[in-house]
C-alpha positions in Angstrom: 19.2 -24.3 66.1 15.8 -24.5 67.7 14.3 -24.6 64.2 16.6 -27.9 63.6 14.3 -29.1 66.9 11.5 -28.5 66.2 11.6 -30.4 62.9 13.6 -33.1 65.3 10.2 -34.0 67.1 8.4 -33.3 64.3 10.3 -36.4 62.5 9.9 -38.2 65.2 6.7 -38.1 66.0 5.1 -38.6 62.3 7.4 -42.0 62.2 6.0 -42.8 65.8 2.4 -42.5 64.5 3.1 -43.7 61.1 4.4 -47.0 62.7 1.1 -46.9 64.9 -0.8 -46.8 61.9 0.6 -49.6 60.1 0.9 -52.0 63.1 -3.4 -51.4 63.4 -4.5 -50.9 59.7 -3.4 -51.7 56.4 -1.7 -48.7 54.5 -1.5 -47.7 50.3 1.6 -47.7 49.1 1.7 -44.2 48.3 0.7 -43.3 51.7 3.8 -45.3 52.5 6.0 -43.2 50.2 4.6 -40.7 50.6 5.5 -40.6 54.6 9.2 -41.6 53.4 9.3 -38.8 51.4 7.8 -36.2 54.2 10.0 -37.6 57.0 13.3 -37.9 54.8 12.9 -34.0 53.9 12.4 -33.4 57.3 15.4 -35.3 58.3 17.5 -33.5 55.6 16.4 -30.0 56.8 16.7 -30.8 60.4 20.3 -32.0 59.4 21.0 -28.7 57.4 19.8 -26.2 60.4 21.5 -28.7 62.7 24.7 -27.8 61.1 24.3 -24.2 60.3 23.4 -23.7 63.6 26.8 -25.3 65.0 28.6 -23.7 62.8 26.9 -20.1 62.6 28.5 -19.3 66.7 32.2 -20.4 65.3 32.2 -18.5 62.2 31.1 -15.7 64.3 33.9 -15.7 66.7 36.0 -16.3 63.6 34.9 -13.0 62.5 35.5 -10.9 65.1 38.9 -12.5 65.9 39.8 -11.4 62.2 38.5 -8.0 62.6 40.3 -7.5 65.6 43.1 -9.0 64.3 42.9 -6.2 61.5 42.1 -3.2 63.7 45.5 -4.3 65.7 48.0 -4.5 62.8 46.1 -1.2 61.5 46.8 0.6 65.2 50.3 -1.5 66.1 52.8 1.1 64.7 51.0 4.2 66.0 50.3 2.5 69.0 54.1 2.1 69.8 55.2 4.4 68.7 53.5 6.4 71.3 54.6 4.1 73.6 57.9 3.8 72.9 57.6 8.0 73.8 55.5 7.6 77.3 56.3 4.1 78.4 54.9 4.7 81.8 51.5 5.4 80.5 50.8 2.1 78.9 50.0 -1.6 80.3 52.3 -3.6 78.6 55.2 -2.3 76.6 56.0 -2.8 72.8 58.8 -5.7 72.6 61.7 -5.4 71.4 62.9 -8.6 72.0 64.0 -9.0 68.3 64.5 -5.0 67.8 68.2 -6.4 66.7 67.5 -8.9 63.7 68.1 -7.5 60.6 64.9 -8.1 58.2 62.1 -9.5 60.2 62.8 -8.1 63.3 60.2 -5.9 63.3 57.7 -7.9 62.1 58.1 -10.3 64.7 58.3 -8.0 67.6 54.9 -6.8 65.4 53.3 -10.6 65.8 54.3 -11.2 69.6 53.2 -7.4 70.9 49.7 -8.5 68.3 49.4 -12.1 68.7 51.2 -12.8 72.2 50.6 -10.0 74.9 48.9 -11.1 77.5 45.5 -9.8 77.4 42.3 -12.3 77.4 41.8 -12.4 73.7 42.4 -9.6 70.8 38.8 -7.5 71.4 40.2 -7.0 74.7 43.6 -6.0 73.6 42.0 -3.7 70.7 40.6 -1.7 73.5 43.8 -1.5 75.4 46.0 0.1 72.4 42.9 2.6 72.1 43.6 3.4 75.8 47.0 3.3 75.6 46.9 5.6 72.8 44.7 7.8 74.7 47.1 7.8 77.7 50.0 8.2 75.9 48.9 11.3 73.7 47.6 13.5 77.1 51.4 12.8 77.9 52.3 14.3 74.5 49.9 17.5 75.7 52.1 17.9 78.5 55.0 18.2 76.1 53.3 20.0 72.9 52.9 23.9 72.5 49.8 25.0 73.5 49.0 26.1 69.3 50.1 23.1 68.1 46.5 21.7 67.1 45.3 25.3 66.2 48.9 25.3 63.5 48.5 21.7 62.5 44.4 22.6 61.8 45.7 25.4 59.7 48.7 23.1 58.1 45.7 20.7 57.5 43.3 23.0 55.7 46.3 24.3 53.3 46.8 20.7 51.8 43.5 20.2 51.5 42.5 18.3 48.4 39.2 16.6 48.5 41.3 13.2 49.5 42.3 13.5 52.9 40.0 14.3 56.0 41.0 17.6 57.2 40.3 16.5 61.5 41.9 13.3 60.4 45.2 15.1 59.0 45.4 17.3 61.7 44.9 15.3 64.3 48.0 12.6 63.1 50.1 15.7 62.4 49.5 17.0 66.3 50.7 14.0 67.2 53.8 13.5 64.6 55.2 16.9 66.0 54.3 15.8 69.9 56.0 13.3 69.4 59.1 15.2 68.3 59.6 17.5 71.5 60.8 14.7 73.6 61.6 15.3 77.0 58.9 14.7 79.7 57.7 18.5 79.8 58.2 22.1 78.3 60.2 24.4 81.0 58.8 27.6 79.6 55.0 26.0 78.9 52.4 26.8 80.9 51.2 23.9 83.5 47.9 23.1 81.5 48.6 20.8 79.1 48.2 21.8 75.3 44.7 21.9 74.1 43.8 18.4 71.9 40.4 19.4 70.2 40.2 16.1 68.1 36.7 14.3 68.8 37.5 10.8 69.0 33.7 9.7 69.2 32.5 8.4 72.5 32.4 4.4 72.2 34.9 1.6 71.1 32.6 0.9 67.6 33.4 5.2 67.2 37.0 5.8 68.8 38.6 2.2 66.7 37.6 3.3 63.3 38.8 7.0 63.6 42.4 5.9 65.4 42.4 3.3 62.3 41.8 6.3 60.2 44.3 8.5 62.1 46.9 5.9 62.1 46.8 6.0 58.3 47.2 9.9 57.8 50.6 9.4 60.5 51.9 6.8 58.6 52.1 9.2 55.7 53.4 12.6 57.2 57.1 13.0 56.7 59.3 14.1 59.9 60.4 16.7 57.8 57.0 18.1 57.7 55.8 17.8 61.7 59.2 19.6 62.5 58.5 22.3 60.2 55.1 22.8 61.6 57.0 23.0 65.3 59.4 25.6 63.8 56.2 27.6 62.6 54.6 27.2 66.1 57.2 28.1 68.2 61.3 29.0 68.1 62.0 26.5 70.2 61.5 23.9 68.1 63.6 25.3 65.0 
């Protein structure tokens, strides 16, 4: 945009100088044509740069909203299941308005959660999802067996095939198994939360892609696999 403004000023100066020149003296046809070609080129270039400058912010904002929407859609199922398991720790509970509708109810609730929640923007909603997920996981740590993370890592190592990240798979398996523990707490469990040694990153630039990978792995893990892990972890969940 600043380059376009410079060209606009240069265009005005050249046109003004030419008008003053032809007023006080006579110029040749070749000079007149050269001036016209130069100033027209400046005008066209100015219009092009001005248009790009006007479109760029809109394009950038649209691109950011598109990436945020994709992040929300990829995180939604994991966020929803965690929020349903620990509804008191999330800011806004998942929508169940259309849960009774066959076929389209789930899609409509997803649309309502992702696009119509009372957040300032989609980017704010992405940050809320990540915070809600972490808060819900902390609540699950109060329910899960103490050695669940160790067992999940061992199980993920035994399934290692080069197509999946072992830590990501172990984390997703821990979440799936912890959700099956139910209840607000385990009576025989120590007061300290169960270890959760998985590293999500230190800022949203790392945490969001990490949680997207965990959500993708989570969607591929069956409850039967999580129950088998719990059965091998403690007899209380056989």
